[in-house]
C-alpha positions in Angstrom: 22.2 38.1 -12.8 23.9 34.7 -13.3 26.9 34.8 -15.6 28.3 31.7 -17.5 32.0 31.6 -17.6 32.3 30.4 -21.1 36.1 31.0 -21.3 36.9 28.6 -18.7 34.4 26.1 -20.1 36.1 26.1 -23.5 39.5 25.8 -21.7 38.5 22.3 -20.3 40.6 19.6 -22.2 38.9 16.9 -24.5 40.2 13.3 -24.7 39.4 10.3 -26.6 39.2 9.0 -30.1 37.0 10.8 -32.7 35.6 9.1 -35.8 35.1 11.5 -38.9 33.4 10.1 -41.7 33.1 11.9 -44.9 33.3 11.1 -48.5 35.0 14.2 -49.5 38.9 14.4 -48.4 38.9 18.0 -47.8 35.9 17.9 -45.4 37.5 15.0 -43.6 41.0 17.1 -43.1 39.2 20.5 -42.2 37.1 18.9 -39.6 40.3 16.5 -38.4 42.5 19.4 -37.8 39.8 21.2 -35.4 39.2 18.0 -33.7 43.3 17.4 -33.2 43.5 21.2 -31.9 40.9 20.7 -29.0 42.6 17.4 -28.0 41.0 14.5 -29.9 42.8 11.6 -31.6 41.4 11.2 -35.1 40.6 8.3 -37.3 39.0 8.6 -41.0 36.2 6.7 -42.9 35.3 7.4 -46.4 31.7 5.8 -46.2 29.6 4.5 -43.9 30.4 0.8 -44.2 34.1 1.7 -43.5 32.6 3.5 -40.6 31.1 0.7 -39.1 34.2 -1.7 -39.5 36.5 1.0 -37.8 34.0 1.2 -35.0 34.2 -2.5 -34.6 38.1 -2.7 -34.6 38.7 0.5 -32.6 37.6 2.2 -29.2 35.8 5.0 -30.6 34.4 7.9 -28.1 32.5 10.0 -30.6 31.5 10.1 -34.2 31.2 13.0 -36.7 29.1 11.6 -39.6 28.2 13.2 -43.1 24.7 12.5 -44.4 25.3 11.6 -48.1 27.9 9.2 -49.0 28.2 6.3 -51.5 28.4 2.6 -50.3 26.5 3.3 -47.1 24.7 6.8 -46.2 25.2 8.1 -42.9 21.5 7.1 -41.6 22.2 3.5 -42.1 25.9 3.6 -40.5 24.5 5.6 -37.6 21.7 3.0 -36.9 24.3 0.2 -37.2 26.8 2.2 -34.8 24.2 2.4 -32.3 23.2 -1.1 -32.5 26.8 -2.2 -31.9 27.2 0.1 -28.8 24.9 -1.3 -26.5 27.5 -1.5 -23.6 28.6 2.1 -23.8 27.3 5.6 -25.0 29.0 6.6 -28.1 27.8 9.9 -29.4 26.9 10.6 -32.8 27.1 14.2 -34.3 25.7 14.7 -38.1 27.9 17.4 -39.9 25.9 18.6 -43.0 24.9 21.8 -44.9 21.4 20.5 -45.2 18.6 22.6 -43.9 15.4 20.6 -45.2 13.4 19.6 -42.1 12.8 16.2 -43.1 16.6 15.3 -43.6 17.3 16.8 -40.2 14.6 14.8 -38.3 16.0 11.5 -40.1 19.4 12.4 -38.6 18.0 12.3 -35.0 15.5 9.2 -36.0 18.2 7.0 -36.9 19.9 7.4 -33.9 21.9 10.5 -34.0 22.2 12.5 -31.0 22.9 16.1 -32.5 23.6 18.3 -35.6 26.4 20.5 -36.6 25.8 22.8 -39.5 28.8 23.5 -42.1 30.8 25.5 -41.9 31.6 24.1 -38.4 33.0 26.9 -35.8 35.4 25.5 -33.4 34.2 27.0 -30.3 30.7 25.3 -30.9 32.3 22.1 -31.9 34.0 22.0 -28.7 31.3 23.1 -26.4 29.2 19.9 -28.0 32.0 17.7 -27.4 32.6 18.9 -23.8 28.7 18.4 -23.4 28.8 14.9 -24.6 31.9 13.9 -22.7 29.7 15.1 -19.5 26.6 12.9 -20.8 29.0 10.0 -21.7 30.5 10.1 -18.2 27.0 10.1 -16.6 25.9 7.1 -18.8 29.0 5.0 -18.1 28.5 5.5 -14.3 24.6 4.5 -14.5 26.0 1.3 -16.6 28.5 0.5 -14.0 25.9 0.7 -11.3 23.5 -1.1 -13.3 25.8 -3.9 -13.9 26.6 -4.1 -10.2 23.1 -4.2 -9.5 22.4 -6.9 -11.6 25.3 -9.0 -10.3 23.9 -8.4 -6.8 20.2 -9.5 -7.7 21.5 -12.5 -9.3 23.4 -13.4 -6.4 20.2 -12.6 -4.1 18.1 -14.3 -6.3 20.1 -17.5 -5.7 19.8 -17.2 -1.9 16.1 -16.4 -2.1 15.4 -19.4 -4.4 17.2 -21.9 -1.9 15.2 -20.2 1.1 11.9 -19.6 -0.6 11.2 -20.6 -4.2 12.5 -24.2 -3.8 10.9 -24.9 -0.4 7.7 -26.7 -1.3 7.5 -29.8 0.6 4.1 -30.6 -1.1 4.8 -29.0 -4.6 5.2 -32.4 -6.3 1.3 -32.6 -5.9 0.9 -29.4 -7.4 1.3 -27.8 -11.0 3.2 -24.3 -10.7 4.1 -21.8 -13.0 6.2 -18.6 -12.1 7.0 -16.2 -14.7 8.7 -13.2 -13.7 9.0 -9.9 -14.9 12.2 -9.2 -13.7 15.1 -11.0 -11.6 12.9 -11.1 -8.5 9.4 -12.3 -8.6 7.1 -10.3 -6.4 4.8 -13.6 -6.8 5.5 -16.3 -4.3 4.0 -20.0 -4.1 4.0 -21.9 -1.2 2.8 -25.5 -0.3 3.2 -27.5 2.9 1.6 -30.6 4.4 -0.2 -30.4 7.7 0.8 -33.4 10.1 -2.4 -35.1 9.2 -1.6 -35.0 5.3 -3.9 -32.1 4.6 -2.0 -29.6 2.1 -2.0 -25.8 2.4 -1.1 -24.1 -0.7 -0.5 -20.1 -0.5 -0.4 -18.0 -3.7 0.9 -14.4 -3.0 1.3 -11.3 -5.1 3.5 -8.4 -3.5 3.1 -5.0 -4.5 5.1 -4.5 -7.6 7.8 -6.8 -8.9 11.5 -7.2 -8.4 13.8 -7.0 -5.3 11.5 -4.6 -3.5 8.6 -7.0 -3.6 10.6 -10.0 -2.9 11.6 -8.8 0.6 8.5 -9.8 2.3 8.9 -13.3 1.0 11.2 -14.5 3.6 9.0 -14.0 6.7 6.0 -15.4 4.8 7.8 -18.5 4.0 8.9 -19.1 7.7 5.7 -18.5 9.3 3.7 -20.5 6.5 6.0 -23.3 6.6 6.6 -23.6 10.4 2.9 -23.3 11.5 1.6 -25.3 8.9 4.0 -28.2 10.0 2.9 -27.7 13.5 -0.8 -28.1 12.7 -2.0 -24.6 12.6 -5.2 -23.6 10.8 -5.5 -21.7 7.9 -6.9 -18.9 9.7 -4.2 -18.7 12.3 -1.5 -18.7 9.9 -3.1 -15.7 7.7 -3.4 -13.8 10.7 0.2 -14.3 11.8 1.2 -13.4 8.4 -0.9 -10.3 8.4 0.6 -8.9 11.5 4.1 -9.6 10.3 3.8 -7.7 7.1 2.0 -5.0 8.6 4.9 -4.2 11.1 7.6 -5.2 8.4 6.6 -3.3 4.9 6.5 0.3 4.4 3.1 2.1 3.7 1.9 1.2 0.1 3.2 -2.3 0.2 1.0 -5.5 1.0 0.5 -8.9 -0.1 -2.8 -10.1 -2.0 -3.3 -13.8 -2.2 -5.1 -16.8 -2.2 -5.0 -19.5 0.5 -6.5 -23.2 0.4 -6.5 -25.8 2.7 -7.0 -29.2 0.8 -8.3 -31.6 3.2 -8.1 -35.5 1.8 -9.6 -37.0 5.0 -12.7 -34.4 5.1 -12.7 -33.9 1.3 -13.1 -30.3 1.8 -11.7 -27.1 0.3 -11.3 -24.0 2.9 -10.3 -20.7 0.6 -9.2 -17.4 1.4 -9.1 -14.6 -1.2 -7.5 -11.4 -0.4 -7.2 -9.2 -3.6 -6.5 -11.6 -6.2 -8.8 -12.9 -9.2 -11.2 -15.6 -8.6 -10.3 -19.0 -7.5 -11.7 -21.5 -10.1 -12.8 -25.0 -9.3 -13.3 -27.0 -12.6 -14.8 -30.4 -12.5 -13.6 -32.6 -15.5 -16.5 -35.1 -15.2 -19.2 -32.6 -15.1 -16.9 -30.6 -17.9 -17.6 -27.2 -16.3 -16.5 -24.5 -13.7 -18.3 -25.6 -10.6 -17.0 -22.9 -8.1 -15.8 -19.4 -8.7 -14.6 -17.9 -5.4 -13.9 -14.2 -5.7 -12.0 -12.0 -3.2 -13.8 -11.0 -0.3 -11.1 -9.5 2.1 -8.4 -6.9 1.8 -4.6 -7.9 1.2 -2.4 -8.8 4.1 -0.3 -6.2 5.6 -2.6 -3.3 5.2 -4.1 -3.5 8.6 -3.0 -5.1 12.0 -6.2 -7.0 12.0 -8.1 -8.2 9.2 -11.7 -10.1 8.4 -10.5 -13.0 6.7 -13.6 -14.6 5.4 -12.6 -17.9 4.7 -15.0 -20.3 2.8 -15.0 -24.1 3.3 -17.0 -26.0 0.8 -16.8 -29.8 -0.5 -14.1 -31.2 -2.6 -15.5 -33.5 -5.3 -13.6 -36.3 -7.2 -12.3 -35.1 -10.5 -12.0 -31.3 -9.0 -9.3 -29.4 -10.6 -8.5 -26.0 -8.5 -6.7 -23.2 -10.4 -5.3 -20.2 -8.6 -3.9 -17.2 -10.6 -2.3 -14.0 -10.0 -3.5 -10.6 -11.6 -0.5 -11.0 -14.1 -2.7 -13.3 -16.0 -5.9 -11.4 -16.4 -4.0 -8.1 -16.8 -1.4 -9.2 -19.4 -1.2 -6.8 -22.4 -1.4 -7.5 -26.1 1.0 -5.3 -28.3 -2.3 -3.0 -28.9 -2.5 -2.5 -25.1 -5.6 -4.6 -24.6 -6.1 -6.7 -21.4 -6.0 -10.5 -21.7 -9.3 -10.3 -19.4 -11.7 -12.9 -17.6 -13.4 -14.1 -20.6 -10.3 -15.4 -22.4 -9.3 -16.9 -19.3 -12.6 -18.9 -19.1 -12.4 -19.8 -22.5 -8.8 -21.5 -21.9 -10.1 -23.4 -18.8 -13.1 -24.7 -20.8 -10.9 -25.3 -24.0 -8.3 -27.4 -22.2 -8.9 -30.7 -24.0 -5.8 -30.4 -26.4 -3.5 -29.8 -23.5 -1.9 -31.8 -20.6 -3.0 -29.2 -17.9 -5.2 -26.2 -17.3 -2.1 -24.2 -16.8 -0.8 -25.5 -20.1 -3.8 -24.3 -21.8 -3.6 -20.7 -20.3 0.0 -20.3 -21.2 -0.9 -21.3 -24.9 -3.8 -18.7 -24.9 -1.6 -15.8 -23.3 1.4 -16.8 -25.8 -0.9 -16.2 -28.8 -2.5 -13.1 -27.3 0.7 -11.3 -25.7 3.1 -12.2 -28.9 5.5 -9.5 -29.1 4.4 -7.3 -26.0 6.6 -6.5 -23.2 5.6 -8.6 -19.8 4.8 -5.8 -17.5 3.9 -8.1 -14.4 4.7 -11.4 -12.7 2.4 -14.2 -14.3 1.9 -16.8 -11.7 -0.4 -19.8 -11.7 -1.1 -23.0 -9.4 -3.1 -26.0 -10.6 -4.3 -28.5 -8.1 -5.1 -31.8 -9.8 -7.5 -34.5 -9.4 -5.8 -35.6 -5.8 -8.8 -37.3 -4.5 -8.5 -40.2 -7.1 -4.8 -40.5 -6.1 -3.3 -42.0 -3.0 -2.1 -39.7 -0.3 1.6 -39.1 -1.1 2.4 -37.2 2.3 6.2 -37.5 2.6 7.7 -37.9 6.1 8.7 -34.6 8.2 12.4 -33.5 7.9 12.6 -34.0 11.7 13.5 -37.6 12.6 12.6 -38.4 16.1 14.8 -40.8 17.8 13.2 -43.8 19.6 10.5 -43.0 22.2 11.6 -43.2 25.8 10.2 -46.3 27.6 8.3 -44.0 30.5 5.3 -42.8 31.4 3.9 -39.2 31.1 0.4 -37.6 30.7 -0.6 -34.2 29.4 -3.7 -32.5 30.2 -5.4 -29.3 29.1 -8.8 -27.8 29.6 -10.3 -24.6 27.8 -13.2 -22.4 28.7 -15.4 -20.4 26.3 -13.1 -17.4 26.0 -10.2 -19.6 25.2 -12.0 -22.0 22.7 -12.8 -18.8 20.7 -9.0 -17.7 20.3 -6.8 -20.7 20.8 -6.1 -24.1 19.0 -4.6 -26.4 21.3 -3.3 -29.0 18.6 -0.2 -27.4 17.6 0.8 -27.1 21.3 0.2 -30.7 21.5 2.3 -31.5 18.5 5.3 -29.4 19.7 5.2 -31.5 23.2 5.0 -34.6 21.3 8.2 -33.8 19.1 10.0 -32.9 22.4 9.2 -36.2 23.7 10.7 -37.9 20.6 7.5 -39.3 19.5 7.9 -40.6 15.9 6.7 -38.7 13.1 4.4 -41.4 11.7 2.9 -41.7 15.5 2.6 -37.9 15.8 0.8 -37.4 12.3 -1.7 -40.2 13.5 -2.0 -38.6 17.1 -2.6 -35.3 15.2 -5.3 -36.6 13.1 -7.0 -38.5 16.1 -6.9 -35.7 18.7 -7.9 -33.1 16.2 -10.8 -34.9 15.1 -12.3 -35.8 18.7 -11.4 -32.0 19.5 -13.4 -30.6 16.6 -16.2 -33.2 17.2 -16.5 -31.9 21.0 -16.3 -28.2 20.3 -18.5 -28.3 17.1 -21.1 -30.6 18.3 -20.9 -30.7 22.2 -20.0 -26.8 22.7 -21.5 -25.3 19.7 -24.5 -27.7 19.1 -24.2 -28.0 15.7 -25.9 -30.9 13.7 -23.6 -32.7 11.4 -26.8 -33.8 9.3 -26.4 -30.2 7.8 -23.4 -31.6 5.9 -25.5 -34.4 4.2 -25.4 -32.5 1.1 -23.0 -30.3 -1.0 -25.2 -27.3 -0.7 -25.5 -27.7 3.3 -21.5 -27.7 3.5 -21.0 -24.2 3.3 -23.8 -23.5 5.8 -22.3 -25.9 8.5 -19.2 -23.8 8.3 -21.2 -20.3 8.2 -23.0 -21.7 11.6 -19.9 -22.9 13.2 -18.3 -19.1 12.7 -21.3 -17.3 13.8 -21.8 -19.5 16.9 -18.1 -19.7 17.9 -18.3 -15.7 17.7 -21.3 -15.4 20.2 -20.1 -18.2 22.5 -20.1 -17.4 26.2 -20.0 -20.5 27.9 -18.9 -24.1 27.6 -15.6 -25.9 27.8 -13.4 -28.8 26.3 -10.9 -30.8 28.1 -8.1 -33.0 26.5 -6.2 -35.6 28.6 -3.5 -37.8 27.1 -1.4 -40.6 29.0 1.4 -42.7 27.5 2.5 -46.0 29.0 6.0 -46.7 27.6 6.8 -49.4 30.2 4.2 -51.9 29.3 1.5 -51.6 26.7 3.3 -48.5 24.4 -0.3 -47.2 24.0 -1.6 -43.6 24.1 -5.0 -43.1 25.9 -6.5 -39.9 24.7 -9.6 -38.7 26.2 -11.7 -35.6 25.1 -14.7 -34.4 27.0 -16.9 -31.5 26.5 -19.7 -29.3 28.5 -22.5 -30.3 25.9 -25.5 -32.5 26.4 -24.0 -35.5 24.7 -25.6 -37.9 22.4 -26.4 -41.5 21.9 -23.2 -43.0 21.4 -24.6 -45.9 19.1 -25.3 -43.0 16.8 -21.8 -41.9 16.1 -21.0 -45.6 15.6 -23.5 -46.2 12.9 -23.1 -43.4 10.5 -24.6 -44.3 7.1 -22.2 -44.5 4.2 -24.5 -42.4 2.4 -24.0 -39.1 4.5 -20.7 -38.6 2.3 -20.3 -35.1 3.6 -20.6 -36.0 7.4 -19.7 -38.4 10.1 -16.0 -39.2 8.4 -14.2 -37.8 11.3 -15.3 -40.4 14.1 -15.2 -43.5 11.8 -11.4 -42.3 10.8 -10.5 -42.3 14.6 -12.0 -45.9 14.9 -10.0 -46.9 11.9 -6.9 -45.7 13.4 -7.2 -46.5 17.1 -7.3 -50.0 18.9 -10.6 -48.8 20.4 -13.0 -45.7 20.8 -15.8 -45.7 23.2 -17.8 -43.1 24.6 -19.2 -42.4 28.2 -23.3 -43.2 28.7 -24.0 -39.3 28.4 -22.0 -38.9 25.0 -20.0 -36.1 25.9 -16.7 -37.9 26.7 -14.9 -40.1 24.5 -11.9 -42.3 25.0 -9.7 -43.4 22.2 -6.7 -46.0 22.5 -3.7 -46.0 20.0 -0.9 -48.4 20.0 2.7 -47.0 18.7 3.7 -48.4 15.2 7.3 -47.2 16.3 
């Protein structure tokens, strides 16, 4: 049987300053004598207001409070003392002869920590005092560790912000709102330009929030920025992020997200939604939500390989694209009701009195959640009507030196197996950078080679008909067929050859050939302007180059581009 050594326990010393509050002098003296005998320094107050004043003036470690007193009673004084002692734990013990249930409950409800009944027994008083000394020591240690953690989080947050949160090269094009539920946000937003001026946007939502949720953001930032700047497709970037997070994150942690590729040249949106609320496309001319793209993929980091299910759709003038984390729809009111999808839709459609869709949603959230605790990060991204603006693509941070006045050539041929899993354009961009090709020329060459390669692969090898894209409804069907045919591809090839003459003409000669049957070259040059969803690529190449010619069969194109720098 376990035996408790009460004698040794009661022989322990107590220390500190005790405040005795009682309007009866004899009660103060008797309790003060007991407290002095067990080791306390004692100060006295005759009523609650005096007790509060003494508490503000001196370092008080424990309070013994009477209930009924003039000027200010014990309940009110205790509540005020607890309000003042936010940085430390100061136990308040009520000393009373009352035994009514309601009075005793009020002693605890107002902030009291325990009750001593008169007459006070010295051994019981000392035992309670020692118990609260133990509690106070634990509280102080927790408080110290909490303050230390806060300081470290604030330092880490500054490092995190400089490396991740403020890294948006393209964020001047977007409206972004990140409202964190703690020092660190588990939601992240990245925006970056591809070399041809297309914009990649990623809104990610890691499991939970705080420092734990922010750990995965650093590698995601590096992969997203680096691969986008090199010209990789959204699918390739998302697959690489998924593999990295699957290796890095512990079981149970993952990143839900929405990715959007905004192509100003193709006037298209390519969207991936993995575990996030619907992406909304609102057209201000039509005054309606034109597209609602729900999640069709699992979040990133759960499996090593994931089915991404990207969708491509036309991007129309007056389109505004809205991305949201689940912190918006799952925000709670004081009564515990969720904001929900319908209130979100109402905020979108009632935007007229606000400068942006984000502002309208924020206004609706503030009215709905007023007074409620924010339990999750709330993040929103709005892509405004960029098609009616000039492209503001800023120059890359890499400044190439003067291009060497030499000659070189670069060649690559891809068979069916390679075409299914490899995109050659980023490799070319790395080569051009190493050869000190100026940023402006690199961006134009990226566009030229990308368009010619895609034309060769999609029409030459896969046999797709661009006429499918002559309407908005056929746009998505075109990319469904592209994905299906590429998956089944067993034969075919595309070759790319680039020559640079730095000695004489300072021209790049780009030749792209495919194994397809070809077409009548004149058809490519005479695309009708009415076919607004197709034929843009070759017309764009023609406008950027000195010349563009096809061989008689129509399966080999040669473009000549003259350096601008």
